Each structure stands twice: as structure tokens, then as C-alpha cells.
N, C-alpha and C positions, 0 to 999 in steps of 0.2 A: 476428726476431732481437732480443735484448735490447740496448739501447744500451750501449756500452762503459762509461760511468761507472757504470751500475747493476751491471754485472758485477763491477767493481772495488770496489764498495762493501763495507764490512765488514759482518759480521753485525749488529753493534750499530746501524749506520747504516741498514741496510735493513729493520729490524724494529721501527721506532718504534711503529707502530700496534699490533703485537702486545704490545710492552712496556707500552703504556698499558693495554691490556685486562687483562694479567696483574697489573700493579701495582694497578690499581683493584680487581680481584677480591681480591687479597691484603689490601688495606685493609679491604674489607667483611667478609671472613671473619675477619680478625684482630679486628675490632670485635665479633664475636659470632656470625657465621654458623657453625652447627654442622652439618657435612655428614653424608652417609650414603653408602651404596654401592648403593642400590636403583636400579630402572629409572627412566628419565626421558627427556626429550626433548633434542634437540641444543640447545646454547647458542645464543642468538640475540642479535645486537647490531644494533640499528637500529629504526626506527619501524614498518616494515611488518609486518603480522601474518604468521605462518607458515601459508601456505595451500597450499604446494607438495607437502607430504607426503614430503619427501626426508630428513627427519631420521633419524639412526641410532638404533637401540635400544640398550638396556643402557648408558645413559650417565647419570651422576649429575652434575647441575649444581646446586650448592647456594648459590652466591653470588647474591644478589638484586641484579642490576645496575641496577635502577631504583627501589629502595625503601629504606626505613629498615633499619638493621641489626636482625637478629632478636632481639637482647637488649635493644632499646629504648634503646641508647646514642645519643649525638648522631650525626645523619646526616653522612656525608661529602660529601653533595651530588654524588656521582658518578652521572651519568646516561649512557645510551647515546649521546645527542648529544654530551655532553662527552668521552666516550671517543674518538669518531671523530676521527682525526687529519687534519690538513690541512697541506700544505706552505706555505711562505711565499708562493709565487706563487698560491696558491689560497685565501688567507685571506678574500678578499672575494667568493668565488664564491657565488652564490645557492643556497640549499638546494633540491635537487630530490629528492623521495622516489623511492627505487628499490626494486625487489623484492629479497628476500633471495637471496644467491647459492645456487644449487643445488649438490649434490655433484658433478655433472658439470662445472659451470662452475668449481668450486673446483679440480678436477683440472687443467683447462686453464690455470688461472691460475698454477700452480706453474712457476717458472723455476729449474731445478737449477743454472744457471750463476752465479746471484747468490752473491757471497761467495767465488768461486773465483779472484779476481785480487788485486792489491795487493802490498805489500811488507812483509816482517817482520811486526810486530804489526798492520799494516794488512791482513794476509792472514787471512781468516776460516776457512781450512782446510777449505773445502767442496769438493765434487766432484760432477760429473754422473753418477757411477757408478750403475748400475741396481741396485735392491734392493727388497725388500718392507719393510713396517714392522717394525722390529727384526730384519731379516733377517740371518742369519749371512753369506750370500753378498752381497758388495758389489762387483759386477763393473764395472770401469771402467778408464779409461786412466791409465797412469803416464807423465807427460810429461817432456820434457827440452829444454834449449836447447843443441844441439850437444854433447851428452854431459855438460852441467853441470846439476845439479839439486840445489841447496843444500837441506838438510833443512828449514830454517826457512821455506822457501816451498813445500814439498812434504809437509807433514804428512799429507795424505790421498793423496799420490801425484800430484796434478794441480795445475797452475797454468795459468790461462786464457791467459796471454801466451806460453806456450811454443809453439814452432813444430813440434816433433816429438814422437813418442810412442815409448816403449820397449816397449809392449805393453799387454795388458789383463789385470790381475790380479784375483783373486777375493775377497780379504779385506783390510780396511783399517779404520782409525779414521776418524771423520768429525767435523770441527769441533773437534778437539783441538789443543793446542799441543805435540804430540809426534809425531815421525815414526817409524812402525814398520809391520810387516806388509808387504802387497804380495806375498803368496805365490801361486804357480802362475800365472805370467804367460804369455800366448800372443800371438804376433805373426805376422801374415801378411806374407810378403815374396815377391818374385820368386825370390830365391835367397839362401840363407844364406851369410854370409861366414865368415872363419876364426875369428871370436870371436862366435858368435851370441848369447851371453849378454850382450854389450855392444851388440848391434845396435839401431838405432832408425831411424825413417823419418818423412817429413814428413806432417803433418795438413793436409787441406784444410779450414781453419776455416770457410769459407762453407757447408760441407755438414754441420757438426757439429750434431746434434740430440739433445736430452735431454728426456724426460718421466719422471714417476715410474714406475720399473720398466722403463725402456727407454733405450738409448743407441745412436746411429748416427753414422758418419763415413766419409768416403772417404779412402783413402791413395793419392794420385795417382801417386807414384813406383813403387808396387807394383801398380797397376792392380787394386785390390780395394776393395770396399765392405764395411763392418763393421756388423753389427747384434747387439745384446746384450740379453737379457732374463733374468729370474731368478725362481725360487721361493725358498723359505726356505733350503734347504741344497743347492740345485742351480741349474743355469743352462743356457741354450742360447746358443751362439755361431753366427752365420751369416756366413760369409765367401763373397762372390760374386767369383770370380776372372775376369779377362779370358780371352780365348780360349786364350792360351798357358799357362794354369794358374799354379801357384805353390807355395809351401811354407809350412807352419805350424811355427813355432818354439815348442816347449812347454818351458817353463823352470820346473820346480817349486821350484827353489832361489832364485828371484828374491826380492827385497825392495826396499822403497822406499829403504832406507839402504845398499844394496849389500853386505849381510852375505853370508857364505858358509856357509849351514847344510848339514848332511848331508842328501842327498836320494837317492831311488831312482826309477827309471823303467823300465817294461817295455812294449814295443809288441808286440802279438800280433794281426796283421790290423787290424781296425777298432777294437781295444780297447787302451786305454792305462791302465795302473795304476801306482801308486807311492805314495810318501809323502815328507814333508819334516820333519825334526826341527829345529825352529826355536827359536833364542834370539837374537833380533835386537836387543833393547834395552829400550825402555819397557814394552811389553806382556808381556815375559818377564823382568822384573827378578828375580822370586822363583822362577818355575817355567817351564821351557821347555814346549813342546807339540809333539805330532806331528800333522800334518795329513795325512789319507789322502784320496786322490782316485781317482775311477773315471770314465773318459771313453770314450764310444762315438762314433765318427765315422759320419756318414751314408754316406760313401764310403770304402772301404778305400784307404789310400795306395798309390800305385804304387811309391814308393821310401821307404825308412826308413834313417836314420842316427842316431847318438847322439853326444853329446859328454860329455867328462869333463875332468879337469884337463889332459889332454894335447891337447885340441882335439877336432875333429869326426872320428869314426872310423866304420867300418862296424860294424853290429851292431844288435841289437834291445833291448839293456838297458844301463844304466849306473848307477853309484852313486858317492857321494863328496861332497866339499864343493862340487863343481860338476858337476851331472848334468842332462842334458836330451835332447830328441829333435828331429829334423828330419823332418817328414812331407811328402813330395812328392806333388802331385796334378796329373795331366795334364788338359788341356782346361779350358774355362771352366765357368761355372755355380757354383751354391752348394755349399758344404761346411758341414754343420752338426756341431757338437760338443755332445754332451749330457753334462754334467759333474755328478757328485755328490761332495760333500765330507763328511767326518766327523772329529771330534776323538776318536772312540772307537776305531774299528778299520776295516780295509779293507772288511769285510762291511757296516758301517754306511754307508760311502760309496756302495757299490753299491745298498744298500737305499733310501737317500734318493733317489738318482737315479731308480730304478725307480718308487718310490711317488709322487714328485712330478711326474715328467715322463711316465713310461709311454709311451703312444702319442700324447700331446698334440702338436699342431703348435706351431711357434714363435708363431704368432698367438694360439693359445689360451692359452699360458703368459703371453704379454704381456698379454692381456686379464685373466687371473687376477691379475697384479700390479696392473694398473690398478684392478680391483675392490677389492682389499685397501686401496689408497690412497684410493679413493673413499669407503669406509666410514669411515676415520679422518678425512679432511678434511671429510666431511659432518656430523661431530659439531658443528662450529661454523659458523654461517652468519651472514654480515654483510650489511648493506645500506648503500648510500650510498658516498661516497668516489669517487676516480678509479680507473681501471683500474690505474694504476701503484701506488696505495695497496693495492688488493685483491691485486695480485700480490705486494707485499711481505708482506702479512699471511699469505696462504696458502703462500707459500714458507717463511716462518718456521714455520708450523704443520707443514709437511712435514718440515723439518729437525728439529723436536722429536721426531719418531718414527724417526729414522735410527739412533740409539742410545737406550737400551741394546740390546745384541745378545743374541738368544736362543741359548742353547747346548744346551738339551735337545733331542734329535733326535726323529724321528718316532715311534720306539718308546719315548720317554720317558727314554732313557739320556743321561747327561751325565758329563763328567769334572770332578770337583770340585777344590777348592783343595788337597786332599791327593794329587792325581794319580790317584786311584782312580775307577772307574766306579760311578756311582750311578744310581738311577731316581727320577725326580720322581713324587710321588704326587698332586699337585694343582697346577694352574696351570703356569707355565713357569719355568725357571731362566735368569736373564739375567745378563750381565756387561757390561763397558765402561760403568761408572757413574762418571762424573767428578764426584763429589758436590760438591766445592767450587765447581764451575761451576753446578750445577743445583739446589742446595737452596733457593735464594731463590724461583724462579719455576717451573721446570720440574716439580718434584715436586708443589708445590701445584696446578699445572695438571692433572697426572695425577689427583690426588685428586678434582678437580672434574669432569673430563671423561672419564677413563679409569681408574676405580678398580681394574679388573682388572689393568692394567699396573702401577699403583702397588703393589698387593698382591703381584704377582710380584717387584717390586724389593725390598720389605721381606723377604719370605720368603727370597729369594736371599741377601740380606746376612746373615741369621741362619744359613743353611746354610753360607755361607762361613766364618763364625765357628766353627761347630760342626765343620766338616770340615777346616778349615785352620789359620789362625793363632791361633785361640782368642779373637780379638777381632774386632769389626766393622771391615771394611776402610775405608781412607780413599779409595782410588781403585782399585777392582778392574778388571782388564782380563784377558781370556782366563782363564787358570787360576791367577791370583795377585793379590795386592794389590801394586800398584806402589809404594805408600807415597808417592805424589806429593803435593806440597803440604803445608800445615800445617793445623792445626785438626782438628776431628772433626765434619764436616758431617752424617754419618749420624744423629747424635743429633737434629739439627733435623728431618731428614726423618721420623724416627719420631715425634717430638713433634708435628709438624704433621699427620701422617696420623692420629694418635690423636685430636687435637683435631677433625679433620674427620669422625671416625666411621668410618674404614676398618675393615671387619670381616674375619674370617678370619685374624687374626693372634693368636698367643699372646702377649698383651701382658705377662704376668708373665715369660715367658721372655725377651721382648725387653728388659724393664727389667733383669733379672738380667744378661743378656749385655752390655748397654751400660754398666751400672755396673761390671762386672768389667773391661771395656775401659778405663773412666775411671780406675780405681784401679790399673791396671797400669803398665808402663813408660812414662814420659812421652814418650820418643822415638817409641816405637811408636804412642802415642796422638796424635802430632802436636803435642805441646806442648813440644818440646825446647828452644825458645828462651825460653819463658815459664814452664814448669813450672806450679806452682800460682799462679794469678794473684792478686796482691794489690797494694795501692797502691804499695809500694816498687818495683814493676816497671813503673810507668808512666813509663818512661824513653825519651827520644828515640832511644836506641840499640837499642830492641827493637821488633819488629813487633807491638805490643800490640793494636792495634785489631782485627786479624783474629781474634785469640784472644778478644777481648772479646765477639764474637758467636758464636764457635765452640767455646769451651772446653767439654769434656764435662760437667763438673760444673754449669756454668751451664744448659745446655740439658736436662740430665736433670731439672731442676726443672720443665720443662714436661710431661714424661712421667709423673712420679711421681704427681701427683694423679689423672691419668687411670687409671693402674693401680689406685690405691687405690679409686676409684669402681667399677671393674669387679670388684673383689674383694667388693663389697657394702658398702664403707665409705662415709663421707661426706667430701666435700672441705672442707678448712678454709677459712674466709674468707681471701681473698687467694691461697690455693692454692699459692704457690711458696715453697720454702725460701729461706734467705738466699743460697745460692749462685746461685740463678736470677736474682738482681738485681745480681750483681757487675758486669755491664756498665755499670751506672749510674756506677761509679767512673771511667769513661772520659769523663764530661762534662768539658768544659774551657772556660774563658772564650773561647777562640778559636772555639768552636762558635757564637758569636753573629755573624751576618753584618753587613755594613756597613749594611744597612737596619734593623738592630736585631731581626731575627726569629731566634728560636732554631732550631737545626737545621742550619745550614751551618757546616762546618769551613772556615776560610779557607784556600784553596789558595795556599801561599806559593811553590810551585814545581810547576806541573802537568807532571810528567815522564812518561816512558813507563809506569812501573809505579806511580808515586805517590811519596810522600815519607814519611820516618819521622815519627811512629811508625806510620803507616799502611802496610799491606802489600798489594801487588797492586791498587792503586787510589789515586786522589787523594782529597782531602777532598770533592770534589764527588761522586764516586762513593759514598763511604761515608756521605754525609749521608742516604742512603735506608735505611741499615741498621736504623733504628728501626721500619720498617714492621710487623714482627711485634708491636710494642707501640706502637700509634699514640698512646696517651696520653702518651708521652714524645717524640712526633715532631710537628714543626710542620705536617706534611702533614695538615691537617684539613679541607680543602675541595677541590673539583674545580679551582677557580681556582688555588689554591696549587700543587697537584701538577702541573697542566698547565704552569704557568709554570716550575717547577723542571725538568720534563722537557724543555721547550723549550730551556732554557738548557743542559741536559746534552747532549741529542742534536743540536740545531742547532749547538752550539758545537764539536762534533767535526769535525775536518777530515781525519781519517784517510782515506787512499785518494784524496784529491784531488790532481791533478798540481801540482807546484811548491810544495806546502805541507808543513810538518813533520808527522810522524805523531803522533797522539794529543795534540795541543795543544788547549787550550780557548779558546773565543772571547774571554772576558774578558782572558786573557793576551795574545792576539794584538792586541786593541784597545789594550791598554796599551802594547805595543811600538810600534804604529803611531802612537799619540799622542805618544810620546816622541821620534819622529824629526823 
């Protein structure tokens, strides 16, 4: 079992080693590493040679982690040894060479409970739900504390500290700051009460187990053990009842936020079908969706009842804003539910279930999920460090592949941003792209280690613009652009991918679409507070700095020379138009730190979200924003970046008992010294 402090650690705190690797890679590639998308070996970090033969194929890794930048510019002195992280209590530990972690070992190192505890913004929104990489089905527990489950602590439906569970739902967001989804929830009980849609029961936390693609727990008051595993659009539940049997509550109209969508359910022997028309909040701000489900039970229920707005009634079908079913099973032993889902139609749900599960056993599906994760995690193999540090690293890598979410189904069909059904002609169609969270490190990481997924992201964004809003989305989820946050992060994602040589993208079309988006309505483009950035707008009353790195016109400057060169033209010296340098207007005398080094904005008030004119971060956070242009950043050596990272990460006290959230160590020291 993972120690409680690590479970309650935030994602930022628990992934320092991963952050070092990604930031170092960003520095090196920004200094001139020009990637590609051809075949290669798994990325290796450590001194031991790769002799185990477990690296995954079809991986492009173009950052030279132990050499000079490819363009001959000054070395950043970032070496594998320098990248390796060490906690304060291990700084003096003698170095012992260790073999590189194998793919099997990487799988065992993942702890899905990390980041699932904490309070408010000390809660990393993570969940032990079972899923495959980018899987549509994310099947896991929705927890509660005696019927209370505040949204800010249940963005993913789960909070580690909760003592009870409301059931196990199939779709959710992971790692986001927004609560939504949680549809098609199933709860095993001894007997349904008068309001089964509100029913919950106690978890035996000591029995709770989670691995990539698998979750298990015992519900002691119900006398039942629970096991869950998943494919991409389907899942298997295994409920092992005590000798006196029990009931399964099937609630298609469930949601994390307790919305009341329209749902239908029909029970015919061992077969349960229906749909839910969902508009719960964040993921459906612009367009609702219909989720179709098709369930086959391994044992036909001995008793069937349904519920609607009037309560539990006799019958085999129900519909309305509250609709569900109670399936009763006599005797003990396991009952398995084989579930297929679709956003396209009822036939798609049945087809997905049959194609993915067929006659496979629970154990075979679980091993298939483990194999999918083994391939992803085996792409990066590290050596050295403590087991705790390796656990942090591979858990972070695991979480990097939980979203985006694949929406094109096994026959290639998907429902687009226009609400219509389309067929993907190459790659996969993905959504749940929280771009303002991920443009800095996640998408550059995909470009280096998983160019196929990065290509899918880019193509999907262009399809969303073509089939939906006419512009590239800011934060697409399910079938719409949520419009969440400010800025226009997709431009940076495209520009970075172009610079790294991701192929298979129509870059002319991409540039045209991005420019059209930039020249459109400023509110839709995410620039409603700043409009067209110019010096007069550098006001403490505006969240300027966020736009300084995200304004569409600025970052289009990174993509335009690449498009020009692909058209057969030549790139001008300097390469970027004037707009691309507008962020330099944000230089400020306060960006010189107390020790006289350029690059630190002085944090006058390290608050929860930051201080004006900075947005969603303090000056300490945004001091790293020059990484894509290291010539303007003081981070020019391994020693410097490591010292800054130590101050940033070690100074965070989020999630530690008795300390304020998101305060920084210098501010704490100042307070202590003033007492």
C-alpha cells in the first residue's frame, strides 16, 4: 500500500522527476533539436546501456539528452545524471549504478492512487479508475462522505479519503479542474432502498487495489467483492456475492455532479440496453451527447424491478430524468457484466462489446489492458534513483496517457462537433484536450515519444474546426469546445509539432485554419480581456502574462516559417514576424531577482492562483515561460535549472497537513523570520 502522504501529494509534487526530464528535453529541443516521426528506440535516462531488449518500437526520440544541441548552439549542460532527481534526504546517497527499468517493472511501479487525495487545489483530480491508454471507458469508483461529495474534491468522481462509494461509473475526466460525466453507474448491494439513485455503501479501504487497467475493492456491508477491467469502448465487471446473493443497481442517469439527464433502460433476461441524453455541465457546455450502452450478464437475474421519478416499481423498462433498474441474484458466487458503450448508436454499443470482449475471460481482458500499458510505459526506461522516485516517474508517465480520450469507435465512426456521424480515414479521433494545461510539456513529450498520438491530436483539432465551430478549439471535451480558460494554446501545440517535424499534417491547411481563428472574434479566440496585445495593455488590472505566451498572433509566427519552407520557399533570417516577438514587451524590471539574475519575476504575493498581471500562476511559475526561447531565459545550465526547480517544487507545501495550500517556501520562511 502506498503511504498516505504520497497518496495525498498533488500531481505537481509527485512528478518532479518527470518534470525535470520534460523540461530538460524542452530546453534541448528548443535550442535546435529538430525531430522527426520515424522509428526509433525507447528513450533511456541513466548510465547503464540498454541490453534488455524491452524497448518499444515506433517511437521517435529526438532530444539528445547527453550531448550538444544539434544546431551547434551553446550546450545547456543537461546530462542524464543531472536530470536524475533526488529528495532532500537522499542528497548524500552514494551513486550505485542500476539497470534500466524494464517494461514489466514500469507497469508494477505505477500507483494509480497518487494524486487522488488532498483538498481544493491540493487535489490533483486523479482516480484509480481502470482504463486503457486514451480509453473511452474509464471505469471506477465515485465516492462520497455520508452523501456529501463537493465537486471541487470530486472532479474525477473519486477522493481517496472518502469512506463510502456511490457505485462504479464508466466515463469521466481525469486530472482536470472540472467535475462532469460519471455516467452509467453500477452499485452492488444486499438490497435496494427506496431511493437507489442516492444509495451508497462503505468501502473496505484496506482491500482497495488498483493497477493500470484494473481496480478491485470489497464492500463489507454488502458482502460483495468488486473487480473491474476495461477495453477501449467496453468493460467487464465481476461482482462476487456472499451465499445469500444480492442486487445490482444500474443507474444510467448517474453523474458526478448529480445532474438529472434523460435516460432509458430495458431489461430482457440477461440483456440490459438503453441510453442517456446528457448535458451535465463542463463537458457539454456547447453540445450535449447521447451515450448508448449494451450490457450482458453472465447470469440472468432472478428478479427485476425498475425505478423512475416515482420510485422503485415493478417492470422491465423505464425512462425519464431518473431511470434505472434493480437486478436481483440468488445465491453466492460471481456475476459478470459485459458492457459496451457508444456515442454513435445502440448498434455501435453492442458491436463494440462483441468485438472487444467476445468470448474473452475477465483475466484475458485484464491482461490485454496491462499489455497496452506495458507498451506505453516501456517507451521510456530510467535507471537509478530510489523506488519511490521511480514510482513517481512512472505514475506520472501513466497519467500522461489517460487523456486525450479516443472517440472514433472500432468501425471508425465518431460523432463530431457538428453532432453528425463521421468516419475517420486515418489515425484516431480524440477529444478531452485540456490544451492550456498541456501545451508546455505534454504535447512536446508526445512529439518526442509518441508521434502517432501527437498526430492524432493535431488532426482531430483540425477536424473539430472544420466540422464544428470554424476555429480551433481552446479546450475540447466530448462533442464540443468547452471554451474553458483563456489564450489560444493550440497554436503553440501546432507550432511545436511543426518544429519537431511531425509529418502527416496538412500544414498549409493548419496555418490557414489557425490564422482564421486568430483573426476572428476575440472572445471566441480566448483574448476577450486583452484583445490585440500592445504596450498600453500591460496593466496590473489585466491577466496579461498568460496572453503574452498564448496570443494567437504571437505563436502563429512560429508556424508560418515552417509552412513557408514546406511550400518550397526559404525561411528568412530570424524567421519570425514582428508579432512573434510581442511577448518581449512583457519584460519588466521586477523580473530581475534579488540575486541579480535575469528571469525571476518577484512574487509579491504567492497566492492560490497567482497575482496580477499574471494569470493562473505566480511569478515563480511563469519564470519558466521563456523555455521555448532559451536565448531570452536565464535557464542556460543544468545547475541553474536544477536550482530553480528545487526552489519551485521543494517550496510547494500543498497537501501537507497543517500547512496552507500552494504557498511557496520563501514566503513561509519570511513569515517565520518575522515572528
